[in-house]
N, C-alpha and C positions, 0 to 999 in steps of 0.2 A: 743494765741494758742486755748483757749477755744472758742473764737469767731469764729475761723475758723471751729472748730468741730460743733458748733451750726449751722453755715451756711450750712455745709455739710448734717447734719441731716435734716434740713428743706428742702433742695433740694431733698433728697431721699424720704421724706414723700410726697412732692408735686408730684414727678414722679410716686408714687405708686398709681394704680387705687383704687378707693373706692370700698369696698365690695359690691357685687351685691347679694342681698338676693334671688332673683329669680333664678339666676344661681346656687347658693349654694344648693337651695332646689331641683333643677333638678338633680344635681350631686348625692345628697343623695338618691333620689328616684331611680335613675338608679343603684346605688350601691346595694341598697336593692333588686331590681329586679334581678340583676345578682347573688347575694348571694342565693336568694331563688331558682333560676333556677339550680344552681350547686349542691344543696342539694339532688336532686332527679334525676330520670331517665327521659330523654326527651321522648315525645310521639313517635317520629320517631327515629329509630336507627341511630347512628352516622355513616356517610359514611366511609368506609374503602376500602383498595385496593381490598378486596374480595366482597364488596357490594357497588359498585359505584352508584352515582345518575345517572339518565338518562339525556339526553340532550346534549348540545353542548360540554360540558367538556368531557363527556364519549367518544364522537367521537374523540376529540383532543387527549385524553389520549391513545386511541387505536392506533392512528397514530404515536404518539411519542414512544409507546412501540415497534412498529414494526421498527421504524427507528434506535433505539439503545437500549441498556440495561438500566435498572433503575439506576444501579450504575453509569453508564457513564453519564446519565442525571444529577444525583445528584452532581457528581464531577464537571461537566461542569458548572452547575448553581452556585455552590459555588464559583468557580474561577471567573466567570463573575461578581458576586455580589461583591467579594472582590476588583476586579479591578475598578468597578463602584464607590465603596465607597472611594477608595484611590485616583483615578486618575481624576474623573470628578468634575467640579465646583459644581454641585448639591450634589455630594457625600461629597464634602468639607463642604457644608452647613449643611449636616446631622450630621457631626462631631461636629458642634458648638452647644453650649447650646442655648435654645430659647431666642429670643430677649425680652426685657422688654415689658410686656403687651400682649405677645402672649402665648397661652396655648399649651403645648407639645401635639403632636399627640396622645401619649399613654394616655393622660388625657382628651382629648376632648370627648364630648358626641357623640355617633353614632346615627345620626338622622334616620337611617334606621330601628332602633329597634334592631339591632344585638349587641352582646357584643363588647366592645372596644378591640383594638389590644392588650393592656396589659392583659386584662382579658382573651381573647382567648388564648394568649400564656400560661398563668398560667393554664387555664383549660386543654389545651392539654398536658402540662407537667405533670399535676397531673394524667391524664388518661393513661399515658404510664408507663409500668413497668420499674423498674430500669434496666439499661443495664447490660448485663453480663460482667464479667471481660474480657478485651481484650486478644486475643490469642498472641502467640509469635510474636515479632516484625518481620515484613517482610513477614508474612504468610497471607493467605487469611482468611477472616472472612465472615460468612454467617448469614444473619438475618432471622427472622421468615418467611419472604416472599420469601426466596431463593435468595435474592439479595446479590451478592458477592462484597465485597470491600476490598481493600488492606490497611493495616495499617503499618506504619513505624515511628519510633521515631528517633530523635526529630522532632516535627512538628512545622512549622512556624505558628504564630498566628497573626491575624489582628483584632483589636478591634475597634468597632464603638460605641461611647458614646452618649447617650441622657441625659435628665435631671435626670432620675432616674434609668437607667438600662444600662448594657453593653451587647453587642452581640458579641460573639467570632466566627470568621470565621477561620477554620483550613484549611491550605493548605496541601492537601494529595499527597505526592510524590508517583509516581508509582514505586512500588518495582518490581525488576525482578522476574520472575517466578522461584520458587525454586523446584527442582526435587529431589525426594528421591534418596539417593545413594545406588543403588542396583547392582553396577558393580561386575562382576566376571571375573577372569583372569585364563587362562589355563597355568599352569606352574607346575614345580616339584622342589624338593630340588636340590641344586647345585650338579653337578657331583662330587663324592668323588675321592680321590686318589686311583688309582689301582696299585697293586703290579704286576710288569711285569711277574715275574716267575709264578704267579698264574693265571693271566688273561692277556695274551699278546695281545689279539685281541680286537679292538674297532670298532663298526659298527654303522653308523647312516645315516639318510636321509638328503640330502641337504635341505637348507631352504633359499629362496630368499625373504621371506616376510619382510616387513619393519614396520609393525603396531606398534610394541613395542616402537620403537624410537619415533614415533609421539606421542604416549600416554605419554611417559616420558617427551617429550618437552611440551605437553599441561599442565601437572601437574606443572612443574617447572615454566612455564610462568604465572601460576596462583598462584605462591608463596608457593607451598607445595612440599615436596619430594614425589616421586611416591611410591606406595606400592611395596614391594619387589617382589611380584608375577607378577606385571605389567612389570617387567624388564626381557626380554629375551635377553641375551647378544649377541647371534649370530645375532638377528634381528637389534640390534644397530650397530654392526660391518658391517653388510651387507647393511645398509642404504646408504653407501657411495660407489661411483664408485672407482675402483683402477686401476692402470696402470700395468696390468699384460700382459704377452706376449700373442699375439693373435694366434689362430690356423691357420694352412695353409692347402691348399687343401680342401678336402671334410669333414674334421673332424669338428664335431659340437662345440667342445671346446678343450682347452688345459690346463692341470694342471701344476703348477709350485710349487716347494717346496724349502724353505730356512730355516735356523736355526740361531737364534740369542739369545743373553743373555737376560734373563727375567729382565725387569726393576724393578720389586718389590722384586726380590730375585736373587742376583748375583751368587748364587750357583746352579741355575736351568737354563734351556734353553726353548725357545719357538720354537716349530715346526710350521711354517707358511705354510699352504696349500692354494694356490690361483687357482681359475678356471676362465678362461675367455671364455665366449661364443662367437661364431661367430656372426657377424653382416652382414647379407646379404644386398645387395643393396635394398633400400626401394622400388625402382621402380619395383623390381622383386617379391615383396611379393604377396602372394595369396589374392584373394578377402576375405573380412571379413564379417561375419554375426553376428550381435550383438543383443542380447535381453536384454534390460535394465529391470531388475526386481527391482522395486522401492517400498520400504516400505512407505506407506502413512498412517500408523496408527497414533493414537493420540499422541504417544510418540515422533513422528517426528515433532511435531508442535513447533519448536524452531528455532531461527535464524541460529544456527550452525548445523542444521540438513537438513530439506527439502529445505529451501532457498539456503543454501550452496551447496547442492546436485545439484540443478538446474544450478547454476553458474558453477559448476565443469563440468557437462556434456556439457555445452555450449563450454567450452574450448576444450573438447575432439572432439566434432563434427567438429571443424575446421581442425582436422588432418586426417579425413577420406577422402576416394576417391570416385569418382562417382560410381564405381562398388560395393562399400560396401552397405550393407543393415542394417537398424535399425528398431527394433520393441520395443514397450514398454508394459510391463505388470505391474500392480500395485496390491498390496494386503493390505487390512486393515481388516474390518470385513469379507470380502470375496475377492476373486481374480478376476481380470478382465483385458481384453486387451483394452488398450486405444489408441494404434497405431499399425495398421497392418504393416507387413514388407514394409518399404519405402526406396527408394534409398537415400543414404546420401547426394546426390546433392540437394534433395528437403528439404533444411534446414528449410525453413519457416514452412512447415507442421510439422516437428519434433519439432521445438522450440515451436510452438503453442500448441502441445500436452503436452510438459513439463510445459509450463506456466499455463495450466489448472489444474495442480495437486494441491490438497489440502490435509491436514492431518486430520484424524479423525477415530475413531473406534479402535477395538482390532487388534491383529497382527496374521493373518492367514497365517503364513509363509509356511506351508506345501502346501496349495492350490496354493499359488503363485509359489512355486518351480515346482510343477507339471505342471502348465499351461505354465510356461516359458520353461521348457524342451520340452514339446509337441510342442510349437511354434517353438523352435529352430530346432527341428527335421524336420519340414516342410521346413525350409529355407536351410538346409544343402545340399551341392552339392559336388561331388568329386573334390578334389583339392582345396577346400575352407576351411577356418578356421571358426568354429562356436563356439561362446562363450556366456554364460550367465553372465552378470555383475550384481551382487546383491548389492544393496546399502541400508543399514539399520543401525540402532543402535543395532541390534542383539537381540532385545526384542521379541522373538517368544513366544507367549502365547496362541495360538490357533493351534490345530493340533500337529504335531511333535515339541516338545520343548526340549526334552532331548538330549544332545549332542551325546550320544551313539546311540540313535535311528536315529538321523540325519546322523551320520556316515554310518550306514547301508543303509539308503535310497540313499545317494549321491554315495556311492560305487556301487550301482546297476545301477545308471544313467551314471557313467563315461564311461562305456563300449560302450555307444552310440557314443563316439568320441566328445561329446560336452564338452568344458572346462568350468570351473566356476571360476570367479574372485569375490572376496568379498571386498567391500569398507565400512568401518565403519565410521559413522558420529556421532558427539555429545558425551557428557559425562553425567554422572549421573546414567544412566542405561545401559551403554555399556556392552553387554554380549560378552566379548572377547572369552570365552570358546566356544560359539556357532559359532562365526566367524571362529575360528581356526578349529573346527570340519568340517565346510563346506569347507574351502579352502584346508585343508590337504587331504581331501578325494575326492575332486572334480577336481583333476588335475589342480589346479589353485593357485593363490597367494592371500594374504590378505594384505591390506594396510588400514591405518587409516588416514582420511582426516580431519584435524582440521582448516585449513586455505586455502584460495584460492591459496597461494603459493605452498602448498603441492599438491593441485590438479594439478597445472602446472607441478610439478616434476613427479607425478605418471602418469598422463593422457596425457601429452604432451611430455616432455623431454624423458621419458622412456616408451613411448607408445608401441614401437615395442617389448620390453622385456616383458611388461605386457600382451600383447595380442597374440604374435606369438611364440609358443614353438619351440625349436630346439632339445630338448632331454627330454624324459620322464623317470620317475622312476629312478632317479639318486641316487645311493647309494655309500657311501665312507666306506672303511674298511682299517684300519691301523693295521699292526702286528708289535709290537715293539720287538727289539732284547734284551733279558734279559742279554746278556753279556755286553751290552752297557748302557741300560736304566734300572734303578732299579724301578722307579715309574713313573707314568704319570697320567694326568687328562685332560679330554676334557673340554674346556671352552665354556659353553653354550650348545645348542642343547639338553637340557634335555627332551623336548617333542618330539624329533626326533630320539631317540635312537632305534636301532633295535637289534634283537638277531643275534648271529653270523651266524646261519644257514639261516637267512632271506636274506643274501647277495646274495646267488646263487639261491634263489627262485624267479623266475620271476612273480609269482602270488602275491607277496607282493608289495603293493603300496609304492611309495616314491615320493620325490619332483621332480618338473620339472624345467628346465632352459629355459629361454626365450632368444630371439635374443639379443645379446649384454650384457646379464647379467654377473655379476661377483659374485663368491661365495668365501667366506673366512672362514677358520676353523683354530683354534689355539689349540695346545696341550702344556701344560707345562710339561716338562719331567725332571727327576732327574737322572743325570748320575751315574753309579755305582761308589761307593766310595765318593760321594759328601756328605759334612756335612749336606746338606738340606734333606737328606733321613729321612722320618718320621717313617718308619716301622723298627722294630727290626728283625734281621735275625733269622730264625727258629733254635731252639736248636737241634731238632732231624731230621730235613729235610735238603735237599740240594737244591740249586737253579737249575732250569732246565738249561740244557746246552744251550749255545747260539752260534751264528755264530761268527767267528773271522774275518769276511770280512770287518769290520769297518762300516758296515751299522747300522744306528740307528733303522731303521725299513723299512717296505715295504708298499707302498701305492697301493691300488687297487680301481678302480672305475668302476661301472657297470651302464649302461644306455641303453635306448631303443630309437631308432629313432621314431618320431611321426608316429603313425599308426602301428608300428611293435609290434609283440608279444614276440620276443626273444631279450634278452639283449646282449650287446657287452661289452668287457672287456678292460680296460686300466690299465697297471701296470708300476710302476717306483720305484726304491729304494730311501730311504731317507738317505742322507749322511750329515755329518757335514760341508763339504767343498763346499756345494752348494752356488751359488752366492746369496747375499742378495737382496731382492726385495726392490725397492725404497719406497714402501708404508708400509713396515712392521712397522715402528715406529708409524705411525698414527693409524694403526689397533690395535697395542698394547695399545695405549693411550685410545682408545674407549673401548677396552675390559676391561682395568683396571677401567675405569669410570663406566661401567655397573656392574662390580663386587663390587665396592664401594656402589652403590645404592642398591645392594642385600645384603650387609653386609657380604661379603666374609671373611672367617677366614684365607685365604691364602695370604693376601696382607701385613701382618705385619704392619709396621708403614708408609707404602706408602699411600699417601692421595690425595685429590683433587688437591692440589698445584702441586704435582708431575705429575698428569695426564695433567694438564693445560700446564706445561712446556714442557712435551713430545709432546703434540699435536701441540703446537705453533712451536716447532722445526721441525716438520715433516708435516706441512700443504701442502707444495708443491703447485702445480698449483690448485687454488681453483676457477674455472671459475664461478660457480654459488653461491659461498659463503656458501656451506653446511658445510665445515669444520670450518670456522670462527663461524658459528652459534653453532656448537658443543662446541667450546671453551667457548662461552657465557653461554651455559647451564651448563658447568662444573663450571663456576664461580658462577652461581646462586645456584647450589647444594652445593658448598663450603660455601656460606653465610648462606643458610638455615640449613646446618648441624652444624653451629657454629664452623667450623674448623678454 
């Protein structure tokens, strides 16, 4: 055994080169020179990004700076270097230790007179101040030169080893842009129970908006329960089409009323009011003048905002006719017209104008609205429908930004006859309060578009209802009979309530109904003598006398025909023996779902499982899958709530 070891030692000694005194002396001299140089300041200032050397490199650097950002070049270079080290044969050689008899690059003398690679690395490392502690994971970081890079943990590491050092290459994943959550929602506390003897009359404006349902869906699909204020129950119920009886003759719509037992309280009843708008022949519709008012501010620079907006409008353009006209106004730091009124048949010109839009700047919403209304006024002709379609995330921060001030401005403009539709895009800074103020006061509707499928629903499947009004300022008033109904509460419509005297005042604005629209309203009522009654009878007072006709209440609806100044009246009694409507069960399921999301105190132990069962039992014909989607959302809410 010892002989073998001796032979191995002899072989290793023979393979080892003999010391070279001249090489050793050269290395020592170079080391001393480098040491002396690093102890003082060089005669010429070290080049920095702010003080570059002149020559070829300066020109190349200028070219590269103009081609892309510094952060982008750094990230690209790091990834290419990592791939080179790992994947190429030469890179594989770099990972191996030096062969016997060869001097590592970091140790070899630099014949040009410059410091060696190892020394240059150490010198530069010593000259750089310690890095600041990283910011929160997934956020942007900015260095002293203004270069922004994204950090995210954990980071994959690739290591290249030489004889005396290791170099770490970090793979920098691109983190999604994080937006501050500054969303605001327009809502109010849930309607309380009213004592019929004290307050027999309930008055509100119709609401055909659907924005709240889409916002709720967006939250649930992202794995979180929506804020209570984001839930407007009537907008969730009215998201779905219902099979109500259609009007006949020249009537713009027909109301239908039914009464059913409340699913979450067997001792109360639900009064279901359904309105079906007439759907004229599409071929007979009037010409349409559209002004797309598009928010191109910096906050719209996200995939689910301006890019989705462009895709959505592409779908809509396919539904327009040759006699329709389209114009485009944008607003960011300032407003401007990017497309003059153009016939819808010239789709290539319209699409080219859309494709040129980019996001950047602040949000001068007021200037954009003013220019859009002025342009719409030049396009309007007798017998035509003129509408401004505002597409934004609602972030108005230049000009009018207060919802109350916007209400006043829009109210002044609606008398011109130009309608206003509002489409919300994106989350993070969605200003729902602003969108509602614009839509409710501009004789229009509000919708939230979070997917291309939603754009298909709003701008294709329901285009006639969204753009062609058949009744304006539609108000509903219900007078309950205190002899039959002890208490009642209106489910939803908190932001649409009106004073009793507003019903007969034609100067008071209300919601509009478009062609083919359906409107649904639900009251939970407590019959006299029911154990569900929440209020105690008065000790010293008596209930107001009621009618003994058997009527539960009386329904009144006021509306104006488009362009008219005076309203018309529809009246019908509410009786318990009215025929049940086929869609009552599904409407009740969605109303219960919305109340659960708002944390209602009136549902007792009725929960998401009950809403799911009720909806599944009453889905009916679900041609586009909207109702099946609602059931999936209920299941998500059930899981997220821990029920």
